N, C-alpha and C positions, 0 to 999 in steps of 0.2 A: 504494500500500500504506500502511496505517496500523496501529499497534499500540495496542490498548486493553486495559489490564489483563492484559498477558501474551499476548493473542490477536492474531495477525497477520491483518488483514482484507485480502483480495486481491480487488479489483474487476476482473473480466476483461471488459473492453469489446471491445477490438480482437480479442481471441482468439476471440470467438464468431463463427461463420461467418454471413455475410449470407444471408438467406432470399430466394432468387430467386423472382420472380413466376411463377405457373403460368398459362399462357395456355389459354383454353378457347373453344370455339365457342358461339354463342348457343343458347338454348332456344326452340323454336317450337311453337305449337299449330296443328294442321290442323283446320279447321272442316268439318262435314259439310253438304253442300248439298242442299236439298230441291227438286229439279228439278220434281217434280210440282206443287208450289205455284207455281213460275214459269210452268208451262204453264197452270195455272188462271187466273193473272193475265192471261196473253196471250190466252186464250180470252175473258175478260171484256172486255178492251180491243178485241177484234175484233167482239164481238157486235153493236154498233150498225150495223155495215157488213156486211149479209148477203152481198152479192156477194163482198166481200173474204174474209170468214170461210169461204166455201165452198171457197176455194182452199187452205185449210190443213187438214191431216189430223192429228188429235190421237191417234189410236189406232195405235200402231206394232206391230211384230212382237215378240212375247214369246219367252221362252226364250233371249234374247241378253244379253250383259253389259250392265249399266246404262249404260255409257259408249259403247255401239255406237250410231252415229247413226240406224240403222234403228229404234231404239226410240222416237225422238222426231222423226218426219218434220216436224212443225210447226216445230221449231227449225231443221231443215235448210233448210226453205223460207224462214224468217225470215232466217237467216244469208246466204242467197243474195241477198236483197234488200238488207239493210243492209250487207253486205260490199262493196257498190259504193261506199259512203260511208265505211266504216270497215274498211279492209282487215285481214283476219286476225281479225275479230270471232268467228269460229267457234272460235278457240283459247282464248277466255276460259273459264276453269274455273269461273266464277260467272256467273249471269245478268247481262248487261250492261244496267244502267239508264242510259239516255241521253236527252237532250232531243229525242227524235224520235218523233212520233206516227205510227208506221208505218201503222196502220189508216187514219187520215185522209189520209196521203200516198197510199196505194194507192187510196183512194176517189176522189182527185182525178187521179191519174196511175197507171194499172195497171202501167206499165213505167218506173218512175222511174230517172233517172240523176243523177249529181252536179250536172248543170246544169238539172235539172227546175225549172220555174217554180213548182211546188207545194212545193218543199222548204223555202224560208224560212218559210212559214206553219206547216209541220209541225215546225219546230225552235224555235218560240217566240222567234225573233229571235236565237238563238245561232248562232255560226259555229264549226265545228270547227277547232281549231288543232293538235291532236295526239291520236293514239289508239294505244294499244299493249295487246296482250292476250297472255296466256300461261298456263302451268300454275298460277300463283298467283292469277290473276284479271285485272283490267284497270285501266288508268289512262287518263284523257282530260282534255284541256284545251279549254275553249270560251271564246270571247270574246263580249261583248255591247257593242255600240256604243251611245253615248248617242242616236244617231239611228235606232235599230232600230225605232222605232214601238211600243215596248212601254210600257204604262201603268204607270210606276213613279215614285216621288218624284223630283223634280229633284235633281241632284247638281252639286257644284262641280268634281269631278274630271273632267278633259277627255278623257282617253284611254279606249279600250275597256277594260272590266273583264275580267280573266282569272279563270275559274272552273275549279277542278280537282275531279275526282271519282275516287275509287278504290274498287273493290270487290275484296275479297281473301278467300281461304280460308286464308291463312297469317298468323298473328299472332305477333309477337315478344314474348316474355315478359320484359319488362324491369322493374326496380325503378322504379316510377313513382308516388311519393306524391301528386302533383297530379292523377293520372289519374282518369277516371270521373266527373268533375264536370260541371256544366252546368245549364242551365235548360230546361224544356219550351217548345215553341213551340205555343201554344194553337191558332193558326190552321191548323196542319198536323197536329194531334193525330190526326185521323181517318185521314189518309193514312199517317202515320208515328207509331204509338203510343209508341215508345220514343225518339223523336228528342230529342237533346240539343244545345243551342246554347251555345258558349263561345268565348272568345278565348284562344289559346295560341300562344306562340312566334311571334308576328307574323302570325297568321292568325285570322280568324273561321271557326269550324268548326261543322259540323252532322253529328253521328254518329248512325247508326241501324243496325239489323239487319234483314235481309229474306232469306227463303229459307235461313236458316242462315248467310249470309255477312255480313261486316262492311263497311259503306259509310261513307265520310266525304266530304262536300262542303266545300271550303275556298276562301277568297279571301284573298290577302295584303293586309294593311291596317295602318294605324296607329290605335291607340285614342286619337285626338286630334281636334283641330278640323279640319274638312274644308279641303283645299287643292287648288289646281288640278293640282299635280303629285304629290300624295301622297294616295292613297285612304284616307279615314277608314273605320273599321269600321262606323260608323253608316250610311254610304253603301253599304257592301258588303253589309250584311245583307239589304236588300230584294232585291238582285240574286240572292243565294244562295237566298232563299226562293222567288223566281220560278222559278229553276232547278229547285228541288225539285218544284214544282208541275208542271213539264213533263216529268218523268222517266217513261219507259215501258220495258217489256221490249223491248230492241232486238237481242238475240242472245246467243250463248254456246252451249256444248255440254257435256254431262256428260263427264267424263274419269276416268281411273283415280283412285281415292281416294288422298289423300296421308296419310302417317303423321306423328304428332307426332315432332319431332326433339329429343332430349335433348342437353344439353351434353356434349361430349367434349373430350379434350385436343387443342389446336390443333397443326397440322403445323408443325414447325420443323426447321432443319438440326441435325444431331448435332455436326458439327465446330464448333469455336469460332473466331470471327473474331479476327484479330490485333489489331485496334484499335477496333472498334465498341463503344461503351459507351453506356448510357442510364440515366437516372433512371426509377424505376417510375412507372406511371400514378398521377395524383393528386398527385405531387410537383411542384407548380407553384412558381415563384419566390416565396419568402416575401414576404407582403404584397401580392402582385399580384392576389389574388382580389377579387371584388365585396365591398366593405366589409370587406376584409382576411380574408375567409373562405378556408379551405383548399380545395384541389382535391378531386375525388372519384375515388377509385381505381376503375378498371374494367379488368380484365384479359381482357376478351372480345375475341376476334378475330372481328369480325362477318362477315367474308368472306375467303376466300383470294383475294388480288388481286395484280396486277402493280403494283409501286411506281409512283406517278403521274408522277415525273420521269424523263426518258429515261435519263440517265447518272448514275453515281456519281462522287464522293461527294455526299451531300446531308445537310442538317442541320435537324432539327426543333427549332426554338427560337423563343422569343418575338421578335416584331418591335416590341413596345411597352415591354418592361421589360428592364433589364440587371441580372443578378444580381451581387451583391457577390462578391468573391473568397472570402470566408468561407462564402458560400452555394453554392459550386461554380461561380462564374462563370469563363468562358473566352472566347476570341475568337469572333467571329461565324461563322468557318468552321472549326469544330473540334468534336469530340465532347467531352462526352456530349450526347445528345439530352435534351430536357426537355418534358414535357407542358405545354400552355397552353390546354387545352379550357375550363377554368373561370376564365381570366383575366378581370379586370373589363372588362365592356363593357355597353352598354345593350340588348343582345339577350336576348330570352327564351330560357332554356335550363332546362327542367324538371329535368335531371339534375344541375344545379349548386346549391349552397347559395343560398338566398334567391331562386332562380329566374332568375338572370342570369349570363351568361358569354359566351364567345367563339364558341361553336357549333362550332368546328373546330380545325384544327391549322395553324400557319404552318410552311412548309418553305422553307429557302434552298437553291438549287442550289450546287454547289461553285464556288468562285471560279476565275477564270482566272489561273493563276500565271505568273511570268516564263518558266518553261521550257515553256510551252504556247502557242507563237506562233499556232497555228491556232484557238485557242479564242475564240469570240465570246460575250461575256456576254449579248448580246441574242438569242441563238439557242439557248438551252438549252431543249430540247423538253419538252412536256407530252404524256403518252400516256394512252390509255384503260386503266383498271385492269381492266376486264372487257369481254366482248362485251356490248353494250347499246344502248339507243336514247336519243337526245339529247332533252332537254326544254329548249328555249330559244327565245324570241322575238327578233326582230331588235332590236338596240341594247341588249339586256339584258347586264349585266355577268357574270352567273353562267351556267355551263354545268352542267347536271345530267345525269348518265348513270344510266339506270335499268336494273335487272336483274330479270327475272321468270322464275323457273325453278321446278321442283318442290321445291326446297329453300330458296328465298329470294325475298324481295320487298323490294328494298333500293335506295337511291339514293346516288350519290356526287356531290358538288358541288365544282366548281373555280371559283376567283375570282381576279381581278386581271389577266386577260388582256385585251388591247385589243378592245372590242366591234366596232369597224369592221373589224378584221382577221378576226375570227370571222365576221362577216357576209359578207365577201368570199370566205372559204373555205367557205361553206355549212354552218357548224356551227349548224344550226337544228333545230327540233323535227321529229322523225321520222327524222332521219339515223341510220343504223346505224354503229356503230364496233366494230372488232375489238380484242380485248385486245392491248395494246402498240402500237396505231396512234397515230401522232403527229398531233395536231390543233391544236396551238397552241404558244406559247412562254411561258416564265415572264416576267412583265412587272410593271408598277408602276401599273396603272390602278385608280383608285378615284374614280368620278364624273368624273374627267378624267385625262389623262396626267400622270405623275409625282405622282399623288395619294397614293402610299404607297411604301414601299421595294420593291425588286425581290424578290418572293417569290411562292410559291403558297400560297393558302389552300385547304385540302382538308377536307371534312367528310362525314359519313355520316348518313343518315336511314333508319330502319326503320319498317315499318308496324305500328301498334298500334291498340287500340280507340279511341284519340283521334286517329288519323290518323298522318301522317308526323312523327316526332319525332327531334331530334338526339341522337345518342349519341356517346360519346367515341371518336374514330378512332385515338387514339394507339397502342394496342396492336396494332390492325390494321396500322398503318403500320410499327411495329417488326417484326412478323412478315413483312411483305412485303419490307422492306428486307433482312432476313436472307436471304430466299430469293434476292434479286437479287445480293447479294454472296457468297452461298454459305457463310455462317458465322453462328453464333449470337452475339449480342451479350452483353456482360457487364452484368448488372443491378447498379446501384449502390445497391440498397436498404441503408439504414443498418443496421449490425449492432445487434440488440437488446441493451439493457443487461443484464448478468448479475448477479444478486444477489451481494453480498459473501460470500465463503467464509471461515469461521473456521478457522484452523490454530493448533495449539499452539505456544507459544514454545519455545525450545531447552531451558528448564529447568522447563517445566510440562507435566503430562499433560493430555490432553483431558478435559473434564468428563464 
C-alpha cells in the first residue's frame, strides 16, 4: 500500500485468484477420399498386362453403401493378393500407395506368396519392415540396402536406409507457422503435381495429395556432411525419390466417412488431489529455452492415455536444468511438475520458438525410500499408454507406439530404455501392445549404458500436412496422471497483477 496525495493505493496481487488452465482435446479434419480415382489409377496400372487385368472386375453392385466391399470387387481382389505381404491392408481407409508393382508381380507369378522369386523385382529393391492400417489410413516402413542393385548415387552411409510412408484421412489442426513450405521436385512433377520437398524436425520429407488423402514420405537424416554412421539428407533424398517412383495402388477399402472433430473440454477427475501440483504448460525453467526463449503454452490433451510409468509417484521435471529456489525449485523427487518441451536442445521442434527444443517430456519415477525395502530402482516399469503397434528396428534406442482409430492418428515415443533388453523381449516393429502392458523399465541408456540419468523421455507426434510433427505432451501427461491417481492437480499459474485501486483517505472525499 502507498498513499499519494491523500489517496490510498492498494495493489492486490496475492488476493487475485490464479487462473487454472483449461484442458481441451485437439481439433481434427477428416478428408474425403475419392475411391473412384484410385480405381482408375489401378485400372491404368493393370492395362499393360491383359491377362492380369482380366482377373479384376471394376464394375460392382450398385445400390449399396459406398463402403460395402461389393461395390469395389477390384479392390477386394487386390487386397486378397497384397494382404499376403501386408496383413490387414484391407483396413486402410485410404488407398495404400506402396512400392509394389502388383501388375508386374502377377504377370511374373499368378499366385505370389511372400517368398515368391518375383517379389524383389516388383518392390524396386525395398524390403518391408512394418505395415499397419486402420480407420485413419496406413503407415509403412521399408528399408533399402546399399547392395539392393538399384541404380542410385553412391553413399557413405553403410546401413540400410529406412523409408517411412503415411497416408491419412485425419489431419491434426495445429498452430504451425513453419508448415506448408517446401520446394517442387521437377523430376517427379508429372507423377506428383503438388509434391513438396523439405527438411523438418530431423527428416527429409516429401508431401503430396492423391485421391483426396494426404501422403508424406520421410527419411530420418542429418542436414550435414555424409558419415558412415549418420545418414546425411543429401544421401537420403535420392532414396526417397526412388521410393516415390515405385509407388503403386496396393490396396485399401472404402469405409464409413469420418467426421471433423472439434475441440472439446478434456476429461479430468472432479475430486482434487491432496498433493499433486504442477506449473502450467509453457512455464519452463527461466533461461532454459533455446537462446533463452520462453516455452510455448499448449493446453491440448492430444489423447486420453494411460500414464506411461507403471506406478506412482512420478515427477515430470527437467533432467538438464535445476531451477533456483526463487524460481520454484524443489528436490528431484517432489512436486510440482514442470514443462520442459521447449528446453534448449539441438533438435528441430517447429512448435518451439526459433524452431529448436527438447521434443518431449522427461519423467522421473518415484525414488525408493528407506521404508520401501522391496523397491528396486532398476525395475520401475514402463507401460503402453494405449492399444497400438510398435515401430522399432533392432538396436534402435526409441520405441514408438502408434494408434490408428476413427478419431486419431497419433504416435507416442519412449526413450532411454536399454536396446539389447528390448531386442531380447521382442519389442520390435509390428508387435501389438495393450494399454497398460509392461514392456520395459525406466533406464539410463543414451548411445551407451549410463549415458544419461535414470528417467523416461516421452513424446507425442500427430499427423499433419507436413507429416508427423512433435507436439507438447505435457498437458496430456498431466491429465493422464490425474486419472491414475484419481485426483485433479493444483495449477500453479501465477496470479495476474491487479491494477492499483484508489481509496479515499480518512479525511478526504472521493473525487
